[in-house]
ROSE-4610 file (N, C-alpha, C; in Angstrom, 1 decimal, always signed):
// ROSE-4610
residu = [X/X/X/X/X/X/X/X/X/X/X/X/X/X/X/X/X/X/X/X/X/X/X/X/X/X/X/X/X/X/X/X/X/X/X/X/X/X/X/X/X/X/X/X/X/X/X/X/X/X/X/X/X/X/X/X/X/X/X/X/X/X/X/X/X/X/X/X/X/X/X/X/X/X/X/X/X/X/X/X/X/X/X/X/X/X/X/X/X/X/X/X/X/X/X/X/X/X/X/X/X/X/X/X/X/X/X/X/X/X/X/X/X/X/X/X/X/X/X/X/X/X/X/X/X/X/X/X/X/X/X/X/X/X/X/X/X/X/X/X/X/X/X/X/X/X/X/X/X/X/X/X/X/X/X/X/X/X/X/X/X/X/X/X/X/X/X/X/X/X/X/X/X/X/X/X/X/X/X/X/X/X/X/X/X/X/X/X/X/X/X/X/X/X/X/X/X/X/X/X/X/X/X/X/X/X/X/X/X/X/X/X/X/X/X/X/X/X/X/X/X/X/X/X/X/X/X/X/X/X/X/X/X/X/X/X/X/X/X/X/X/X/X/X/X/X/X/X/X/X/X/X/X/X/X/X/X/X/X/X/X/X/X/X/X/X/X/X/X/X/X/X/X/X/X/X/X/X/X/X/X/X/X/X/X/X/X/X/X/X/X/X/X/X/X/X/X/X/X/X/X/X/X/X/X/X/X/X/X/X/X/X/X/X/X/X/X/X/X/X/X/X/X/X/X/X/X/X/X/X/X/X/X/X/X/X/X/X/X/X/X/X/X/X/X/X/X/X/X/X/X/X/X/X/X/X/X/X/X/X/X/X/X/X/X/X/X/X/X/X/X/X/X/X/X/X/X/X/X/X/X/X/X/X/X/X/X/X/X/X/X/X/X/X/X/X/X/X/X/X/X/X/X/X/X/X/X/X/X/X/X/X/X/X/X/X/X/X/X/X/X/X/X/X/X/X/X/X/X/X/X/X/X/X/X/X/X/X/X/X/X/X/X/X/X/X/X/X/X/X/X/X/X/X/X/X/X/X/X/X/X/X/X/X/X/X/X/X/X/X/X/X/X/X/X/X/X/X/X/X/X/X/X/X/X/X/X/X/X/X/X/X/X/X/X/X/X/X/X/X/X/X/X/X/X/X/X/X/X/X/X/X/X/X/X/X/X/X/X/X/X/X/X/X/X/X/X/X/X/X/X/X/X/X/X/X/X/X/X/X/X/X/X/X/X/X/X/X/X/X/X/X/X/X/X/X/X/X/X/X/X/X/X/X/X/X/X/X/X/X/X/X/X/X/X/X/X/X/X/X/X/X/X/X/X/X/X/X/X/X/X/X/X/X/X/X/X/X/X/X/X/X/X/X/X/X/X/X/X/X/X/X/X/X/X/X/X/X/X/X/X/X/X/X/X/X/X/X/X/X/X/X/X/X/X/X/X/X/X/X/X/X/X/X/X/X/X/X/X/X/X/X/X/X/X/X/X/X/X/X/X/X/X/X/X/X/X/X/X/X/X/X/X/X/X/X/X/X/X/X/X/X/X/X/X/X/X/X/X/X/X/X/X/X/X/X/X/X/X/X/X/X/X/X/X/X/X/X/X/X/X/X/X/X/X/X/X]
num = [1/1/1/2/2/2/3/3/3/4/4/4/5/5/5/6/6/6/7/7/7/8/8/8/9/9/9/10/10/10/11/11/11/12/12/12/13/13/13/14/14/14/15/15/15/16/16/16/17/17/17/18/18/18/19/19/19/20/20/20/21/21/21/22/22/22/23/23/23/24/24/24/25/25/25/26/26/26/27/27/27/28/28/28/29/29/29/30/30/30/31/31/31/32/32/32/33/33/33/34/34/34/35/35/35/36/36/36/37/37/37/38/38/38/39/39/39/40/40/40/41/41/41/42/42/42/43/43/43/44/44/44/45/45/45/46/46/46/47/47/47/48/48/48/49/49/49/50/50/50/51/51/51/52/52/52/53/53/53/54/54/54/55/55/55/56/56/56/57/57/57/58/58/58/59/59/59/60/60/60/61/61/61/62/62/62/63/63/63/64/64/64/65/65/65/66/66/66/67/67/67/68/68/68/69/69/69/70/70/70/71/71/71/72/72/72/73/73/73/74/74/74/75/75/75/76/76/76/77/77/77/78/78/78/79/79/79/80/80/80/81/81/81/82/82/82/83/83/83/84/84/84/85/85/85/86/86/86/87/87/87/88/88/88/89/89/89/90/90/90/91/91/91/92/92/92/93/93/93/94/94/94/95/95/95/96/96/96/97/97/97/98/98/98/99/99/99/100/100/100/101/101/101/102/102/102/103/103/103/104/104/104/105/105/105/106/106/106/107/107/107/108/108/108/109/109/109/110/110/110/111/111/111/112/112/112/113/113/113/114/114/114/115/115/115/116/116/116/117/117/117/118/118/118/119/119/119/120/120/120/121/121/121/122/122/122/123/123/123/124/124/124/125/125/125/126/126/126/127/127/127/128/128/128/129/129/129/130/130/130/131/131/131/132/132/132/133/133/133/134/134/134/135/135/135/136/136/136/137/137/137/138/138/138/139/139/139/140/140/140/141/141/141/142/142/142/143/143/143/144/144/144/145/145/145/146/146/146/147/147/147/148/148/148/149/149/149/150/150/150/151/151/151/152/152/152/153/153/153/154/154/154/155/155/155/156/156/156/157/157/157/158/158/158/159/159/159/160/160/160/161/161/161/162/162/162/163/163/163/164/164/164/165/165/165/166/166/166/167/167/167/168/168/168/169/169/169/170/170/170/171/171/171/172/172/172/173/173/173/174/174/174/175/175/175/176/176/176/177/177/177/178/178/178/179/179/179/180/180/180/181/181/181/182/182/182/183/183/183/184/184/184/185/185/185/186/186/186/187/187/187/188/188/188/189/189/189/190/190/190/191/191/191/192/192/192/193/193/193/194/194/194/195/195/195/196/196/196/197/197/197/198/198/198/199/199/199/200/200/200/201/201/201/202/202/202/203/203/203/204/204/204/205/205/205/206/206/206/207/207/207/208/208/208/209/209/209/210/210/210/211/211/211/212/212/212/213/213/213/214/214/214/215/215/215/216/216/216/217/217/217/218/218/218/219/219/219/220/220/220/221/221/221/222/222/222/223/223/223/224/224/224/225/225/225/226/226/226/227/227/227/228/228/228/229/229/229/230/230/230/231/231/231/232/232/232/233/233/233/234/234/234/235/235/235/236/236/236/237/237/237/238/238/238/239/239/239]
x = [+33.6/+32.8/+33.0/+31.6/+31.8/+30.7/+31.9/+32.1/+32.2/+30.8/+30.7/+31.2/+32.0/+32.9/+32.1/+32.2/+32.1/+32.9/+33.4/+33.5/+34.0/+32.7/+32.8/+32.7/+34.1/+33.9/+34.6/+35.4/+36.1/+36.2/+36.5/+35.9/+36.3/+37.1/+37.4/+36.7/+35.9/+35.2/+35.4/+35.3/+35.3/+34.0/+34.3/+33.4/+34.1/+34.1/+35.3/+34.5/+35.0/+34.4/+35.3/+35.4/+36.7/+35.8/+36.3/+35.9/+37.1/+36.9/+38.4/+39.0/+40.4/+41.4/+41.7/+41.5/+41.3/+40.3/+40.9/+40.4/+39.7/+38.4/+37.5/+37.9/+37.3/+37.2/+37.5/+37.1/+37.6/+37.2/+36.3/+36.3/+36.6/+37.2/+37.7/+37.4/+37.1/+37.0/+37.7/+38.0/+38.6/+38.0/+37.1/+36.5/+35.7/+35.0/+34.5/+33.4/+32.6/+31.2/+30.8/+29.5/+28.8/+28.6/+29.1/+29.3/+27.2/+26.7/+25.4/+25.3/+26.2/+25.9/+26.8/+28.0/+29.3/+28.9/+28.3/+28.5/+28.0/+26.5/+25.2/+26.0/+26.0/+26.8/+27.9/+28.8/+30.2/+29.6/+29.0/+28.5/+27.6/+26.7/+25.9/+27.4/+28.1/+29.1/+29.8/+30.3/+31.1/+30.3/+29.5/+28.4/+28.0/+28.0/+27.9/+29.4/+30.4/+31.7/+32.3/+32.4/+32.1/+31.3/+29.7/+29.1/+28.5/+28.3/+27.8/+26.3/+25.6/+24.7/+24.3/+23.5/+23.5/+23.0/+22.1/+21.7/+22.9/+24.1/+25.1/+26.5/+26.0/+26.7/+26.8/+27.3/+27.7/+27.5/+28.0/+28.0/+28.2/+28.1/+28.4/+29.0/+30.0/+31.1/+31.3/+30.9/+31.5/+32.5/+32.6/+33.2/+32.7/+32.6/+31.4/+31.6/+33.3/+33.5/+34.8/+34.9/+35.0/+35.7/+35.0/+35.2/+33.9/+33.9/+32.6/+31.6/+30.9/+29.6/+28.8/+28.6/+27.5/+28.5/+29.3/+30.2/+30.0/+29.7/+29.8/+27.9/+27.1/+25.7/+25.6/+25.8/+25.6/+26.3/+27.0/+27.8/+27.0/+26.7/+26.0/+24.6/+24.0/+22.3/+22.7/+23.5/+23.2/+24.7/+24.9/+25.1/+23.3/+23.3/+22.0/+20.8/+20.8/+19.4/+19.8/+21.2/+21.6/+21.1/+21.8/+21.1/+20.0/+19.4/+18.0/+16.9/+16.9/+15.7/+16.4/+17.3/+17.9/+18.3/+18.0/+18.9/+20.3/+20.8/+22.0/+23.0/+23.8/+24.6/+25.6/+25.7/+26.4/+27.3/+28.6/+29.1/+29.6/+29.9/+30.8/+32.6/+33.3/+34.5/+35.2/+36.0/+36.5/+37.4/+37.1/+37.6/+39.0/+39.8/+40.9/+42.1/+41.1/+41.7/+41.8/+40.9/+40.4/+42.1/+42.2/+43.9/+45.1/+45.5/+45.9/+46.7/+44.9/+45.5/+45.7/+46.5/+46.7/+48.3/+48.6/+50.5/+50.7/+50.0/+50.6/+51.3/+52.6/+53.8/+54.1/+54.2/+55.5/+55.6/+56.4/+56.3/+56.6/+55.6/+55.3/+54.7/+55.0/+53.3/+53.0/+51.5/+50.6/+49.8/+49.9/+49.3/+48.2/+47.3/+46.5/+45.3/+45.3/+44.9/+44.4/+43.0/+41.8/+42.0/+41.7/+41.0/+40.1/+40.1/+39.0/+38.8/+39.6/+39.3/+39.4/+39.7/+40.0/+41.4/+42.3/+43.9/+43.5/+42.3/+42.3/+42.3/+42.6/+42.5/+41.8/+40.9/+40.3/+41.4/+42.3/+43.2/+42.9/+43.5/+44.1/+45.9/+46.0/+47.6/+47.8/+48.3/+48.1/+49.9/+49.7/+51.1/+51.0/+51.7/+52.1/+53.3/+53.0/+53.5/+53.6/+54.4/+54.1/+52.6/+52.5/+51.7/+50.3/+50.1/+49.3/+48.9/+47.2/+47.6/+46.8/+47.8/+47.5/+47.0/+45.5/+45.4/+46.2/+46.3/+46.9/+46.2/+45.5/+44.6/+42.9/+41.8/+40.4/+40.9/+40.0/+39.9/+39.1/+39.6/+39.3/+39.6/+39.0/+39.5/+40.8/+41.5/+42.9/+43.4/+43.6/+44.6/+45.8/+46.2/+47.9/+49.2/+48.5/+49.9/+49.5/+48.6/+48.5/+49.2/+49.0/+49.2/+50.4/+51.3/+52.8/+53.3/+52.8/+53.3/+53.4/+51.9/+52.2/+53.3/+53.2/+54.0/+55.6/+55.9/+57.3/+57.4/+56.0/+56.8/+56.5/+55.8/+55.6/+56.2/+56.6/+57.1/+57.6/+58.9/+60.1/+61.0/+61.0/+62.1/+61.2/+60.5/+59.4/+59.7/+59.5/+58.9/+57.3/+57.4/+55.8/+55.3/+54.4/+53.8/+52.5/+52.3/+51.2/+50.4/+49.0/+48.0/+46.8/+45.9/+44.7/+45.1/+43.3/+43.8/+44.3/+44.3/+45.5/+46.7/+46.7/+49.2/+49.4/+49.3/+50.3/+50.3/+49.2/+48.5/+49.8/+49.6/+50.5/+51.9/+52.5/+53.4/+53.9/+53.1/+54.1/+54.0/+53.6/+53.4/+54.6/+54.9/+56.3/+57.4/+57.8/+58.9/+60.0/+59.9/+60.9/+61.6/+60.7/+61.2/+62.2/+62.8/+64.1/+63.4/+62.2/+61.6/+61.8/+61.4/+61.3/+60.0/+59.6/+58.7/+58.1/+56.9/+57.3/+55.3/+55.9/+54.1/+54.0/+52.3/+52.5/+52.4/+53.3/+53.1/+51.4/+51.0/+49.9/+48.7/+49.2/+48.7/+48.1/+49.1/+48.3/+48.2/+47.9/+47.5/+46.3/+45.0/+44.1/+42.8/+41.8/+41.2/+40.6/+40.1/+39.9/+39.0/+37.7/+36.9/+37.5/+39.0/+39.3/+39.8/+40.5/+41.2/+40.2/+39.0/+37.8/+37.4/+37.3/+37.1/+38.2/+39.4/+40.5/+40.3/+39.3/+39.5/+38.1/+37.8/+36.0/+36.5/+37.2/+37.0/+38.4/+39.2/+39.6/+39.0/+38.3/+37.6/+36.5/+36.1/+34.9/+35.8/+37.5/+37.9/+38.5/+38.4/+38.7/+37.6/+36.3/+35.0/+34.1/+34.1/+33.1/+32.4/+30.7/+29.3/+29.2/+29.2/+28.5/+26.7/+25.6/+24.9/+24.3/+22.8/+22.0/+21.8/+21.5/+21.3/+20.8/+20.1/+19.3/+20.4/+21.4/+21.8/+23.7/+23.3/+24.4/+24.7/+25.0/+25.1/+26.3/+26.4/+27.4/+28.7/+29.4/+30.4/+31.0/+31.0/+30.9/+32.6/+32.0/+33.2/+33.1/+32.0/+31.6/+31.1/+30.1/+29.4/+29.8/+28.5/+28.4/+28.7/+29.4/+30.1/+28.2/+27.0/+26.2/+25.0/+25.8/+25.3/+26.6/+27.2/+28.1/+27.9/+27.6/+27.3/+26.0/+25.0/+23.6/+23.8/+25.0/+25.4/+26.0/+26.4/+27.5/+26.1/+25.4/+24.3/+23.4/+23.1/+22.1/+23.1/+24.4/+24.8/+24.7/+25.6/+25.5/+23.9/+23.0/+22.2/+21.1/+21.8/+21.3/+22.6/+23.4/+24.4/+24.3]
y = [+14.4/+14.7/+12.3/+12.1/+10.3/+10.8/+9.7/+9.5/+8.0/+7.7/+6.4/+6.8/+6.2/+6.1/+5.3/+5.0/+3.4/+3.3/+2.7/+2.8/+1.6/+1.5/+0.4/+0.6/+1.7/+2.3/+0.9/+0.1/-0.8/-2.8/-3.6/-4.5/-4.7/-4.3/-3.9/-3.2/-3.2/-2.6/-2.6/-1.5/-1.0/-0.6/-0.4/+0.2/+1.1/+2.0/+2.4/+3.4/+3.4/+4.4/+5.2/+6.5/+7.0/+8.2/+8.7/+10.2/+11.0/+12.7/+13.0/+12.3/+12.3/+11.9/+10.3/+9.6/+8.2/+7.0/+6.1/+5.1/+4.3/+3.7/+3.3/+1.3/+1.8/+0.0/+0.6/-0.6/-1.0/-2.5/-2.4/-3.8/-3.7/-4.7/-4.3/-5.8/-6.4/-7.4/-7.3/-8.0/-7.9/-8.8/-9.2/-10.5/-10.5/-11.2/-11.3/-10.9/-10.5/-10.7/-9.0/-9.6/-8.1/-7.0/-5.8/-5.2/-5.0/-5.1/-5.3/-6.7/-7.7/-8.3/-8.1/-7.5/-7.7/-6.3/-5.1/-3.7/-3.4/-3.9/-3.7/-4.6/-6.6/-7.0/-6.3/-5.6/-5.4/-3.9/-3.1/-1.6/-2.4/-3.2/-3.9/-4.7/-5.8/-6.1/-4.7/-3.6/-2.8/-1.9/-1.6/-0.8/-1.6/-3.5/-3.9/-3.9/-4.0/-4.2/-3.5/-2.4/-0.5/-0.5/-0.8/-1.0/+0.6/+1.3/+2.5/+2.2/+3.2/+3.1/+4.5/+4.0/+4.4/+6.1/+6.6/+7.8/+8.3/+8.0/+8.5/+9.1/+8.9/+9.0/+10.7/+11.2/+12.9/+13.3/+12.3/+12.1/+11.0/+11.1/+9.7/+10.1/+9.9/+10.0/+8.8/+9.0/+8.0/+7.8/+7.4/+7.5/+7.3/+8.8/+8.6/+8.5/+8.5/+8.0/+9.1/+8.4/+7.9/+6.4/+5.3/+4.2/+3.2/+1.9/+1.1/+1.8/+2.1/+2.6/+2.1/+0.6/-0.2/+0.1/-0.2/-0.1/+1.4/+2.4/+3.8/+4.3/+3.3/+3.8/+2.6/+1.2/+0.5/+1.6/+2.2/+2.7/+4.0/+4.9/+6.1/+5.7/+4.7/+4.3/+3.8/+2.8/+2.4/+3.8/+4.7/+5.7/+6.3/+7.3/+7.4/+6.6/+5.4/+4.6/+4.9/+4.8/+5.0/+6.3/+7.7/+8.9/+9.1/+9.0/+9.0/+9.4/+8.3/+7.9/+9.1/+8.8/+10.3/+11.1/+11.2/+12.9/+13.3/+12.5/+12.5/+13.1/+14.2/+14.6/+13.9/+14.4/+13.5/+14.2/+13.5/+13.7/+13.0/+13.3/+12.2/+13.2/+11.8/+12.2/+11.4/+12.2/+11.1/+10.5/+9.4/+8.0/+8.0/+9.4/+9.4/+9.8/+11.3/+11.9/+10.6/+9.8/+9.3/+8.5/+8.2/+6.9/+7.9/+9.4/+10.4/+9.9/+9.8/+9.9/+9.1/+7.7/+6.8/+7.1/+8.0/+8.5/+9.9/+9.8/+11.3/+11.5/+9.9/+10.1/+9.8/+10.5/+10.4/+11.5/+12.2/+13.7/+12.7/+13.4/+12.7/+13.0/+13.4/+13.7/+11.9/+12.0/+11.0/+10.8/+9.9/+9.5/+8.9/+8.9/+8.8/+8.2/+6.3/+5.6/+4.6/+5.0/+3.9/+3.4/+1.9/+1.3/+2.1/+2.7/+2.9/+2.2/+1.6/+0.7/+1.2/+0.8/+2.0/+2.3/+2.3/+2.6/+4.1/+4.0/+5.0/+4.8/+5.4/+5.9/+7.0/+7.2/+8.2/+8.7/+9.2/+10.1/+11.4/+11.4/+13.2/+12.7/+13.9/+14.1/+14.8/+15.0/+15.1/+15.5/+16.1/+16.5/+16.5/+15.5/+15.3/+15.9/+17.4/+17.9/+17.9/+17.4/+17.4/+17.1/+15.9/+15.2/+15.6/+17.1/+17.7/+17.1/+16.9/+16.9/+17.6/+18.2/+19.4/+18.3/+18.9/+18.1/+19.5/+18.8/+19.4/+19.5/+18.4/+19.0/+18.4/+18.7/+17.7/+16.6/+15.9/+14.4/+14.4/+13.6/+12.9/+12.2/+11.3/+10.3/+10.6/+10.3/+10.6/+9.3/+9.5/+8.8/+8.3/+6.8/+6.5/+7.7/+7.7/+8.2/+9.7/+10.2/+11.7/+12.4/+11.2/+11.0/+10.9/+10.5/+10.2/+11.4/+11.9/+13.2/+14.1/+14.4/+15.5/+15.2/+13.5/+13.6/+14.1/+13.5/+14.3/+15.8/+16.6/+17.4/+18.4/+18.2/+19.0/+18.3/+16.9/+16.3/+15.8/+16.1/+15.4/+15.3/+15.9/+16.5/+15.4/+15.2/+14.9/+13.2/+12.7/+10.8/+11.2/+10.3/+10.1/+8.5/+8.3/+7.2/+7.1/+5.4/+5.8/+5.1/+5.2/+3.9/+3.6/+3.2/+2.9/+0.9/+0.3/-0.5/-0.1/+1.0/+1.0/+2.0/+1.7/+2.1/+1.5/+0.0/-0.9/-0.6/-0.2/+0.2/+1.2/+2.0/+3.7/+3.3/+2.7/+2.1/+1.7/+0.9/+0.1/+1.1/+2.3/+2.8/+4.0/+4.3/+5.5/+4.5/+3.4/+2.6/+2.8/+3.2/+3.7/+4.8/+6.2/+6.8/+7.9/+7.7/+7.9/+9.2/+8.6/+9.4/+8.4/+8.7/+8.5/+8.6/+7.1/+6.5/+5.2/+4.7/+4.2/+3.8/+1.9/+1.3/+1.6/+2.5/+2.4/+0.5/+0.4/-1.2/-1.6/-2.8/-3.6/-2.7/-2.6/-2.4/-0.8/-0.1/+1.4/+1.4/+1.2/+1.1/+1.3/+0.5/+0.6/+1.6/+2.0/+2.6/+2.3/+2.9/+2.1/+3.0/+2.9/+3.6/+4.3/+3.8/+5.1/+6.1/+6.0/+7.4/+8.1/+7.2/+8.3/+9.1/+9.0/+9.5/+10.6/+10.1/+11.4/+12.4/+11.8/+13.1/+14.0/+13.7/+14.4/+15.2/+14.6/+15.2/+16.6/+16.3/+17.5/+18.8/+17.8/+19.3/+19.4/+19.2/+19.4/+20.9/+20.5/+20.7/+22.7/+22.3/+23.5/+24.5/+24.0/+25.2/+23.7/+23.5/+22.3/+21.5/+21.5/+21.2/+20.3/+19.0/+18.0/+18.1/+17.5/+18.1/+16.9/+17.8/+16.4/+15.1/+14.1/+13.1/+13.4/+13.9/+14.1/+14.3/+15.6/+16.2/+15.1/+14.6/+13.3/+12.1/+12.8/+11.9/+11.3/+10.5/+9.4/+10.8/+10.7/+11.3/+10.2/+10.1/+9.1/+9.1/+10.8/+11.2/+11.2/+9.8/+9.9/+9.1/+8.4/+7.7/+6.7/+5.9/+4.1/+3.0/+2.3/+1.3/+1.6/+1.6/+1.0/+2.1/+3.2/+5.1/+5.1/+4.7/+4.7/+4.2/+3.3/+2.3/+2.5/+3.1/+3.7/+5.0/+5.9/+6.9/+6.4/+5.8/+5.3/+5.3/+3.8/+3.3/+4.4/+5.8/+6.5/+7.7/+7.6/+8.8/+7.6/+6.2/+5.6/+5.5/+5.6/+5.6/+6.8/+7.6/+9.2/+9.5/+8.8/+9.5/+8.9]
z = [+58.9/+57.5/+57.2/+57.4/+57.6/+55.8/+55.0/+53.6/+53.8/+53.1/+52.1/+50.2/+50.2/+48.8/+47.8/+46.7/+45.5/+44.0/+44.1/+42.7/+42.0/+40.6/+39.9/+38.5/+38.2/+36.6/+35.6/+36.1/+35.2/+36.2/+36.3/+36.4/+37.5/+38.3/+40.2/+40.4/+41.8/+42.2/+44.0/+44.5/+45.4/+46.6/+47.7/+48.4/+49.6/+51.0/+51.5/+52.0/+53.7/+54.5/+55.4/+55.2/+55.5/+56.8/+57.2/+58.2/+58.7/+57.7/+57.6/+56.4/+57.2/+56.4/+56.9/+57.8/+58.3/+57.5/+57.3/+56.1/+57.5/+57.4/+58.4/+58.1/+56.9/+56.7/+54.8/+53.8/+52.3/+52.2/+51.5/+50.8/+49.0/+48.5/+47.0/+46.9/+45.1/+45.0/+43.2/+42.5/+41.7/+40.5/+39.9/+39.3/+38.3/+37.6/+36.7/+37.0/+38.2/+38.4/+37.8/+38.0/+37.3/+38.7/+38.1/+39.8/+40.4/+39.7/+40.2/+40.8/+41.4/+42.1/+43.0/+42.7/+44.4/+45.1/+44.7/+45.0/+46.3/+46.2/+47.0/+48.5/+48.3/+49.4/+49.9/+49.2/+50.1/+50.6/+49.8/+50.8/+52.7/+51.9/+53.8/+54.5/+54.3/+54.8/+55.2/+54.5/+55.4/+56.1/+56.3/+57.4/+58.6/+58.2/+59.7/+59.9/+59.6/+60.2/+60.8/+60.4/+60.6/+61.7/+61.9/+62.8/+62.9/+61.3/+61.1/+60.0/+60.0/+59.5/+58.8/+57.7/+56.6/+57.0/+58.0/+58.2/+59.0/+59.4/+60.1/+58.9/+57.8/+56.6/+55.9/+55.9/+55.9/+54.7/+53.0/+52.0/+51.5/+50.2/+49.2/+47.9/+48.2/+46.8/+46.0/+44.5/+43.6/+42.8/+41.7/+40.6/+39.6/+38.1/+37.5/+36.0/+36.3/+35.3/+34.8/+33.6/+32.5/+32.9/+32.3/+32.5/+32.0/+32.0/+31.8/+31.5/+30.8/+30.6/+32.0/+31.6/+32.0/+34.1/+34.4/+35.4/+36.0/+35.3/+35.6/+36.2/+35.0/+35.6/+36.6/+36.8/+38.1/+39.5/+39.4/+40.8/+40.3/+40.2/+40.0/+40.6/+40.0/+40.6/+42.2/+42.4/+44.0/+44.7/+44.4/+45.5/+45.5/+44.4/+44.2/+45.0/+45.0/+46.2/+47.3/+47.8/+49.3/+49.4/+48.5/+49.1/+49.4/+48.1/+48.4/+49.5/+50.5/+51.3/+52.5/+52.5/+53.7/+53.5/+51.9/+51.5/+51.6/+51.5/+51.4/+50.4/+50.8/+49.7/+49.2/+47.5/+46.9/+46.3/+45.6/+45.1/+43.9/+43.0/+41.8/+41.1/+41.3/+41.0/+40.0/+38.9/+38.1/+38.4/+37.7/+38.0/+37.8/+36.7/+36.3/+37.9/+38.2/+39.2/+40.1/+40.4/+41.5/+41.5/+40.9/+40.8/+40.9/+40.5/+41.1/+42.5/+42.7/+44.4/+44.8/+44.4/+44.6/+44.8/+44.6/+44.8/+44.9/+46.5/+46.7/+47.1/+47.5/+48.6/+47.4/+46.2/+45.3/+44.2/+44.8/+43.5/+42.2/+41.6/+40.0/+38.8/+37.8/+36.9/+36.8/+37.0/+36.9/+35.2/+34.6/+33.5/+33.6/+33.8/+34.2/+32.9/+32.3/+31.2/+31.9/+30.8/+30.9/+29.6/+28.9/+28.1/+27.1/+26.6/+25.6/+24.5/+23.9/+22.7/+21.4/+20.3/+19.0/+19.1/+20.2/+20.0/+20.8/+21.7/+22.1/+24.3/+24.8/+26.0/+26.2/+28.0/+28.9/+29.4/+29.3/+29.8/+30.8/+31.3/+32.1/+32.7/+32.5/+34.2/+34.9/+35.7/+37.1/+37.6/+38.4/+39.2/+40.2/+40.9/+42.4/+42.9/+43.9/+44.5/+46.3/+46.6/+48.7/+48.9/+48.6/+48.7/+48.1/+47.3/+46.8/+44.7/+45.1/+43.5/+43.2/+41.5/+40.7/+38.9/+39.0/+37.4/+36.8/+35.4/+34.3/+32.7/+32.5/+32.1/+32.1/+31.6/+31.6/+31.2/+31.9/+31.0/+30.1/+28.9/+27.9/+27.2/+25.9/+25.3/+23.9/+24.3/+23.1/+22.7/+21.1/+20.7/+21.3/+21.8/+21.9/+21.7/+19.7/+19.0/+20.0/+19.7/+20.2/+21.7/+22.4/+24.5/+24.1/+23.1/+22.9/+22.6/+22.0/+21.2/+22.5/+23.5/+24.0/+25.2/+25.5/+26.8/+26.5/+25.2/+24.2/+24.8/+24.4/+24.1/+25.5/+26.5/+27.6/+29.1/+29.1/+30.0/+30.0/+29.1/+28.8/+29.7/+30.6/+32.2/+33.0/+33.1/+34.2/+35.1/+36.0/+36.4/+36.0/+35.5/+34.8/+35.4/+36.0/+36.5/+35.8/+35.0/+34.7/+35.8/+35.4/+36.5/+35.4/+35.8/+35.3/+34.8/+33.7/+33.4/+31.6/+31.1/+29.9/+30.4/+31.4/+31.8/+30.6/+30.5/+29.7/+28.5/+28.1/+26.6/+26.4/+27.0/+26.7/+27.1/+28.5/+28.0/+27.1/+26.4/+25.3/+24.3/+24.1/+23.0/+23.5/+24.4/+25.2/+25.0/+25.7/+26.0/+24.8/+23.4/+22.8/+22.9/+23.5/+23.6/+25.0/+25.2/+26.2/+27.5/+27.8/+29.1/+30.4/+31.8/+32.2/+32.7/+32.6/+32.4/+33.1/+34.4/+35.0/+34.9/+35.1/+35.3/+37.1/+37.5/+39.1/+39.5/+40.9/+41.4/+41.5/+41.3/+41.3/+42.2/+43.1/+44.6/+44.5/+43.2/+43.4/+41.8/+41.0/+39.6/+39.5/+40.0/+39.8/+40.6/+40.3/+40.8/+42.4/+43.4/+44.6/+45.2/+46.0/+46.9/+47.9/+48.3/+49.4/+48.2/+47.2/+46.4/+46.2/+45.7/+45.6/+46.2/+47.5/+49.2/+49.7/+48.5/+49.0/+48.2/+47.0/+46.1/+46.1/+46.7/+47.4/+48.2/+49.4/+50.4/+50.0/+49.3/+48.6/+47.8/+47.4/+46.5/+48.2/+48.6/+49.6/+50.9/+50.6/+51.5/+51.0/+49.0/+48.7/+48.5/+48.8/+48.7/+48.1/+47.7/+47.0/+47.3/+47.8/+48.5/+47.6/+48.5/+47.8/+47.4/+46.2/+45.7/+46.1/+45.5/+45.8/+45.0/+45.7/+44.6/+43.1/+42.8/+41.4/+40.3/+41.2/+40.3/+40.2/+40.4/+40.2/+38.7/+37.8/+36.3/+35.7/+35.6/+34.7/+34.3/+33.7/+32.4/+32.1/+30.8/+30.1/+28.7/+28.6/+27.7/+26.0/+25.7/+24.4/+24.3/+23.4/+22.7/+23.0/+23.3/+23.9/+22.2/+22.5/+21.0/+20.5/+21.0/+20.6/+19.7/+20.0/+19.8/+18.9/+18.7/+17.6/+16.3/+16.6/+15.5/+15.2/+15.9/+15.2/+14.7/+15.0/+14.4/+12.8/+12.4/+11.7/+10.0/+11.1/+10.3/+9.4/+10.1/+9.8/+9.0/+9.3/+8.3/+6.8/+6.4/+5.2/+5.1/+6.0/+5.8/+4.2/+4.8/+4.2/+3.3/+3.0/+1.9/+0.4]
């Protein structure tokens, strides 16, 4: 199955083509340019250098959150734009879950953490065992204090590897504890389109089918800052 995978959920952006478990090509950038400027040219170049056409793609996989609200929207919109003309099936993949697939060669507990501001991270926990990824909790927005308490209670005896742009925030919170906690290497710490493809492939292998592009939606986990501020203003006005 030829999968075009996309990630634009944080500062970095990437696009990859995979054929079953084989990575055919991947483009990755980590700049301050907006993803609306970088993502489409990357995908176009990727198809050109791999000599593939959009009509040959069997499915489009995209990290649909959590993450940057703008970045997630751009990724989902680009995926839908590619899928619509040829009615290509789509699959949204958790950004946090995709990062766990960066570490399938290491038996460990993966703590995926993305900076959600306000002393919170978007987080999920995964166990890697013999190359397989097992989800331990749902994606959530959680305070660093609560994450510390949970890790202390549940994963005290595990090797814990932190991934994501919130990994260093989590490490600072955990470093005073006698835990076996470490940062993933820089090359494996952040989300990549090739890992989005691995996560999608695992779900397809488990029996899940990609859906119509119209069913692909972002997953934000919480309201945007503008929406939160509006609700706060409305609440104050009603008091």
